C-alpha positions in Angstrom: 174.5 80.7 108.7 177.3 78.1 108.5 176.9 75.1 106.4 179.1 72.2 107.7 178.1 69.7 105.1 176.9 69.3 101.6 174.5 66.6 101.4 173.9 64.1 103.9 173.3 60.5 103.3 174.0 58.5 106.1 172.4 58.4 109.4 174.3 56.3 112.4 172.5 56.3 115.5 174.2 55.3 118.8 172.3 53.0 121.1 168.8 51.1 121.3 166.1 51.2 123.5 162.9 53.3 123.7 164.9 56.6 122.2 167.0 54.6 119.5 164.4 52.9 118.1 161.7 55.4 118.4 164.2 57.8 116.1 164.9 54.9 113.8 161.5 53.8 113.2 160.3 57.6 112.8 163.2 59.1 110.8 163.4 56.1 108.3 159.0 55.9 108.1 158.4 59.8 107.5 161.9 61.2 106.2 164.2 58.4 105.3 163.6 57.7 101.7 167.2 58.9 100.7 168.9 57.6 103.6 171.3 54.9 105.1 170.6 54.3 108.3 172.2 52.3 111.1 171.5 51.7 114.5 174.7 50.8 117.0 173.8 48.5 120.2 174.7 45.9 122.1 172.9 43.5 124.0 175.1 43.5 126.7 173.9 46.8 127.7 170.5 47.1 129.6 168.1 49.6 129.5 167.1 51.7 132.3 163.7 50.6 132.1 161.6 53.3 134.0 160.0 54.8 131.0 156.7 52.9 130.8 154.0 55.6 131.7 152.9 58.4 128.4 150.9 61.3 128.4 148.8 62.1 125.5 151.0 63.6 123.1 152.6 60.1 122.8 149.4 59.8 120.2 151.2 62.4 117.3 154.2 60.3 116.4 151.9 57.0 116.6 149.6 58.5 114.2 152.4 59.6 111.9 153.8 56.5 111.9 149.8 55.0 111.4 150.7 52.8 114.3 147.3 50.0 115.2 146.2 50.7 118.3 144.8 47.6 119.4 148.1 45.9 118.1 150.0 48.3 119.7 148.9 47.8 123.2 148.3 43.9 122.9 151.8 43.5 121.8 153.4 46.0 124.6 151.0 44.1 127.3 149.8 47.7 127.8 146.7 49.6 129.5 145.3 52.7 130.1 146.4 55.6 131.8 143.7 59.0 132.4 145.7 60.5 135.0 148.4 60.1 137.8 147.0 59.5 141.7 149.3 61.5 144.0 149.1 60.3 147.4 150.8 62.0 150.4 152.1 65.1 148.1 150.2 67.4 149.8 149.9 66.1 153.5 149.9 62.3 154.9 147.6 60.6 154.1 145.3 63.0 151.8 145.7 62.3 147.4 144.7 64.0 144.8 144.5 62.6 141.1 146.0 64.8 137.9 144.0 63.7 134.9 144.1 64.5 131.1 141.8 66.4 129.5 139.6 69.5 130.7 137.9 69.7 134.0 134.5 71.6 133.8 133.7 74.8 131.2 135.8 77.6 130.9 135.1 81.2 129.6 137.2 83.7 127.3 138.6 85.6 130.8 138.4 83.0 133.2 139.2 79.1 134.1 136.5 77.5 135.0 138.1 76.9 138.5 137.1 80.9 139.0 133.5 79.6 138.3 134.1 76.6 141.3 135.8 79.0 143.7 132.5 80.8 144.1 130.5 78.1 143.9 132.1 76.7 146.7 132.0 79.8 148.9 128.5 79.6 148.2 128.3 76.5 149.4 127.7 74.2 146.5 130.8 73.1 144.7 131.2 69.7 144.8 134.9 68.3 144.7 137.1 70.0 142.0 137.6 66.9 140.5 133.6 65.6 139.7 134.0 68.1 136.9 136.5 66.3 135.3 135.2 63.2 133.4 138.4 61.6 132.9 139.3 61.9 136.9 135.3 60.2 137.6 136.6 57.2 135.2 139.9 56.9 136.7 138.7 56.8 140.1 135.8 54.4 138.8 138.4 52.6 137.4 136.5 52.5 133.5 137.6 53.1 130.4 136.1 52.9 126.9 135.3 55.3 123.7 132.4 57.7 123.9 131.1 59.6 120.9 130.2 62.4 122.2 132.8 64.0 125.4 135.8 61.5 124.2 138.2 60.6 127.3 141.9 62.1 127.0 143.7 59.1 127.7 147.5 57.6 127.2 149.6 54.6 128.2 151.5 52.2 130.2 153.4 49.8 128.2 155.9 47.3 129.0 159.5 49.7 127.6 160.6 46.8 126.6 159.0 45.4 124.7 157.7 48.6 123.1 161.4 48.6 121.8 160.9 45.5 119.4 157.1 46.6 118.5 159.3 49.9 116.9 162.4 47.6 116.0 159.9 45.5 113.6 158.8 48.7 111.9 162.3 50.3 111.7 163.9 47.1 110.1 160.5 46.8 108.1 162.4 50.2 106.7 165.7 48.8 106.0 167.5 50.0 108.8 170.2 48.2 109.6 171.2 46.7 113.3 174.5 46.2 114.0 175.5 44.8 117.0 178.8 46.0 119.3 179.8 48.0 122.2 181.5 51.4 120.8 185.2 51.5 121.1 186.2 54.2 119.7 184.6 57.5 118.3 186.5 59.3 115.4 185.9 62.9 114.7 187.5 65.0 111.7 189.4 68.0 111.7 186.2 70.3 112.8 185.3 68.7 115.5 182.5 67.0 113.8 182.1 62.8 114.3 183.4 61.2 111.0 182.8 57.1 112.4 182.4 55.4 115.3 184.3 51.6 116.0 182.6 49.0 118.0 184.5 46.2 119.6 185.1 44.0 116.5 187.1 46.6 114.8 184.3 47.3 112.1 184.0 51.0 111.4 180.8 52.8 110.6 181.2 56.0 108.9 178.4 58.6 109.2 177.4 62.0 107.9 175.2 62.6 111.3 174.9 61.3 114.4 171.8 60.7 116.9 173.3 59.9 120.6 170.4 57.5 122.4 173.2 55.9 124.4 171.3 56.6 127.7 173.2 58.3 130.9 176.8 57.3 129.2 176.5 60.1 126.2 179.3 58.5 124.2 179.0 60.8 121.4 177.6 64.3 123.1 179.3 63.8 126.4 182.1 61.7 125.8 183.3 63.0 122.6 182.0 65.9 122.4 182.2 67.7 125.9 179.1 68.9 126.0 178.1 70.2 129.0 175.1 69.8 131.6 173.2 71.9 133.5 172.9 70.3 137.1 169.3 71.1 138.8 170.1 68.6 141.7 169.8 71.9 143.7 166.2 71.9 143.2 165.5 68.2 142.7 167.7 67.2 144.9 166.3 63.2 144.0 169.2 61.3 143.0 168.6 57.5 142.6 166.1 55.0 141.5 165.4 51.4 142.2 163.1 50.0 139.8 161.3 46.7 140.1 158.5 44.4 138.6 156.1 42.4 140.4 152.9 39.7 139.5 149.5 41.4 139.3 147.4 41.3 142.2 144.4 42.5 141.4 143.1 44.2 138.2 144.6 47.4 136.6 143.7 50.4 137.7 143.7 53.2 134.1 146.1 55.2 136.1 149.7 55.7 137.5 150.1 55.7 141.3 153.0 58.1 142.6 153.2 57.7 145.9 155.4 60.2 148.4 157.9 58.6 151.1 159.9 60.1 153.5 162.5 61.0 151.1 161.3 60.5 147.7 158.4 58.6 146.2 157.1 55.1 144.8 155.5 54.7 141.4 153.4 51.8 140.3 152.5 51.6 137.1 149.8 48.4 136.0 150.3 46.1 133.1 148.0 43.4 131.6 150.8 40.9 133.1 152.5 43.1 135.7 153.1 45.7 137.7 156.0 48.3 136.9 157.4 49.0 141.1 160.2 51.9 142.0 161.2 54.4 144.3 163.0 57.4 143.4 165.1 59.1 146.2 167.4 61.1 147.4 170.9 59.8 148.7 171.3 62.7 150.8 168.7 62.0 152.9 168.5 57.7 152.6 170.5 54.9 151.7 170.4 52.6 149.3 169.6 49.9 151.9 167.0 51.9 153.5 165.5 53.0 150.0 165.3 49.5 149.1 163.7 48.6 152.2 161.2 51.2 151.7 160.3 49.8 148.1 160.2 46.4 148.8 157.9 46.8 152.1 155.6 49.1 149.9 155.2 46.5 146.8 152.2 43.5 146.7 152.9 40.1 144.7 155.0 38.1 144.0 158.7 39.4 142.9 159.4 39.0 138.9 163.1 40.6 138.6 166.0 41.6 140.6 166.1 45.3 142.2 168.1 47.6 139.6 169.6 50.6 141.1 169.8 53.6 139.0 172.1 56.9 139.7 171.1 60.4 137.9 171.6 63.6 138.2 168.9 66.0 137.3 169.4 68.4 134.2 169.7 69.1 130.4 172.6 69.6 128.0 173.5 73.1 127.1 172.9 72.1 123.9 171.0 69.4 122.6 172.3 69.1 119.0 176.5 70.0 118.9 178.2 69.5 115.8 176.8 67.0 113.7 175.2 65.3 116.6 171.5 65.5 118.4 170.9 63.9 121.5 167.7 62.2 122.2 166.4 60.5 125.3 168.5 60.1 128.6 171.6 61.3 127.0 170.5 64.9 126.4 169.2 64.8 129.9 167.2 63.4 132.6 163.6 64.4 134.7 162.8 62.5 137.2 159.7 60.5 135.6 157.1 62.3 138.4 154.3 63.5 135.3 155.7 60.7 132.9 157.5 62.9 130.4 160.7 60.8 129.6 159.4 59.2 126.7 157.3 62.5 125.9 160.4 64.4 125.7 162.1 61.6 123.5 159.4 61.9 120.8 159.3 65.8 121.1 163.3 65.6 119.9 162.3 63.4 117.4 159.5 65.5 115.8 161.7 68.4 116.1 164.9 67.3 114.6 162.6 65.8 111.6 161.0 69.0 111.2 164.4 70.8 111.0 166.4 67.5 109.8 169.7 69.5 107.8 169.4 67.4 104.5 171.2 70.0 102.7 173.9 70.1 106.0 173.8 71.7 109.4 173.5 75.1 110.6 173.7 77.5 112.6 170.2 78.8 112.8 168.4 75.1 113.0 170.9 73.9 115.4 170.2 77.0 117.4 166.3 76.8 117.2 166.5 73.0 117.9 168.3 74.0 120.9 166.5 76.8 122.0 162.9 74.7 122.1 163.9 71.5 123.7 166.0 74.0 126.4 162.8 75.6 127.1 160.5 72.6 127.5 163.2 70.6 129.3 162.7 73.8 131.7 158.6 74.0 131.9 159.1 70.4 133.0 161.5 71.3 135.4 159.2 74.0 137.0 156.1 71.6 137.3 158.2 68.9 139.0 159.2 71.2 141.3 155.9 72.6 142.1 155.2 69.2 143.8 158.0 68.9 145.7 158.1 72.4 146.5 154.5 73.5 147.7 153.8 70.3 150.1 152.7 70.9 153.2 154.7 67.9 154.5 157.1 68.4 157.5 158.0 65.1 158.6 161.2 64.7 157.4 164.4 66.9 157.0 163.6 66.0 152.8 160.4 67.6 152.8 161.3 70.7 155.1 164.4 71.7 153.1 161.9 71.1 149.7 159.5 73.6 151.3 162.2 75.9 151.9 164.3 76.0 148.8 164.4 78.9 146.9 163.2 77.8 143.6 163.1 79.1 139.8 162.0 83.1 139.1 159.8 81.2 136.5 158.3 78.9 139.0 157.3 81.6 141.8 155.8 83.9 138.9 153.0 81.3 138.3 152.3 80.9 142.1 152.0 84.0 142.4 149.5 84.8 140.1 147.4 81.9 140.6 147.5 82.5 145.2 146.9 86.1 144.1 144.4 86.0 141.4 143.5 82.8 140.3 145.9 83.1 137.1 146.6 80.4 135.3 148.6 81.0 131.5 149.6 78.2 129.3 153.4 79.1 128.1 154.2 77.9 124.8 156.3 75.0 124.7 155.2 74.0 127.8 153.3 70.1 127.5 150.9 70.8 130.9 148.7 73.6 129.7 146.1 75.6 132.5 144.0 72.7 133.7 147.4 70.8 134.8 148.5 73.1 136.4 145.3 74.3 138.4 144.4 70.7 139.2 148.0 70.4 141.0 148.3 73.5 142.4 144.7 72.7 144.4 145.5 69.0 144.8 148.8 70.4 146.9 146.4 72.5 148.7 147.0 76.0 147.2 143.7 78.2 147.3 143.7 81.8 145.3 142.7 84.7 147.4 139.8 85.5 144.7 138.2 84.9 141.7 137.7 86.8 138.4 134.1 89.1 139.0 133.3 88.0 135.7 131.8 84.9 137.3 129.3 87.5 139.3 127.5 87.8 136.1 126.0 84.9 136.7 123.5 84.7 139.4 123.7 82.3 142.2 120.7 79.8 140.8 122.5 80.3 137.2 126.1 79.4 138.8 124.7 76.3 140.8 123.0 75.2 138.0 125.9 75.4 135.7 127.7 73.6 137.8 125.3 70.9 138.5 124.7 70.1 134.7 128.3 69.9 134.6 128.7 67.3 137.2 125.5 65.1 135.8 127.5 65.4 132.5 130.6 63.6 134.2 128.2 61.2 135.9 126.3 60.4 132.7 129.5 59.7 130.4 131.3 57.6 133.6 128.0 55.5 133.9 128.6 54.4 130.5 132.2 53.0 130.3 132.5 49.2 130.9 135.5 48.7 133.5 138.9 48.8 132.6 139.6 45.5 132.7 136.4 44.7 130.8 137.7 47.1 128.0 141.4 45.5 127.7 140.2 41.6 127.6 137.4 42.8 124.7 140.0 45.2 122.8 143.6 44.5 123.5 144.5 41.4 125.1 148.1 40.9 125.8 149.9 38.7 123.8 
């Protein structure tokens, strides 16, 4: 076990935005009592601004930071998210919702979808989503807090306002912000980063560095030359265009993901505006056609100029290299199809705090951190690939190529398990549980060849009553809820 330094005192975070300020707020609040923390950013450098939707894991860090939910939602003009509506992904003009939480009730040997499959065979199962309170509430555009059957939810938020909110928390805990672009990165004889020099000529010395500089990767890439695993042969989209528009209707409690000829479009409703964007592949669609496609599929007055973003899907071979940890886009990029961008930032921060090298960097901590982060990226990678690969669309070369491409063996194994016998297993480190995989596989048109025989322990009438009572329970829960619009106006009106 190699110890590279003695005691770490000075932490330097390069880059602001969601990644930088979430890192600064977390470390300073939770473990930073004895640290001198400096965040270096430049007002001249914009942020990517596509990470405006979250998943329920987002709560973990907010609970640790003791963030007041209503205050937070008001300041970031946030809305509630119960899931994602996938439109035209299975086939043109066919939609399904990947909702948070659980669907129905499972038993020790088999998930709920096995009971649903037999009910479908017998003719008394409703749509799979009817047994999910979150999905039913999303379709009804409702949300509220229930004493029983509490809904699982996440948020839509203004990423720029969220960074400002986190900055206030960080500076309250004595994080020092240094304005300026990085001009030079200095390394010591062992290759560790020793300091950064900004354009004014000021040198900022640190013992430990966090690279939140986005796609630039100023530390992890430019200085430390950390290799990058390219996954574009599985995920061919390499461009995005983002634009904001005025609301034309009440915000819905779900994200919309609308598949197009060579990619997909997002719609993220906030209280004050709608975040829109198109993710596409430059191999199949030009920037000009992509912009035309996006502009012809948005509603409301345009509030911003189109922001063109180039990216390469993949991850660093080492998220933690030497005395530097990459957080956010500097560590890797997975398109925001399942809203995992902020989740991956948060997971990196929590893991870093759990393994923080108070007494110096060790190989064992660094190796474990890299393994856990790499595993999580690969699970999400497979989940996103699945959306493209199992689509039945054949109306463009893009979709035909996605259907015929060779996929990772890890994903193929999951698909085979499901189709052959309806089996779904939750991998350790996979943010998506069994119900998420099941909803998307069913939504994309995959159907198991058989259900688990344990279902036959119920008589047909017992199974019919079981399914009926579950749907009734969901319907009663949703009936109690106010509209999403009313909930926002009373609980967290935008400031």
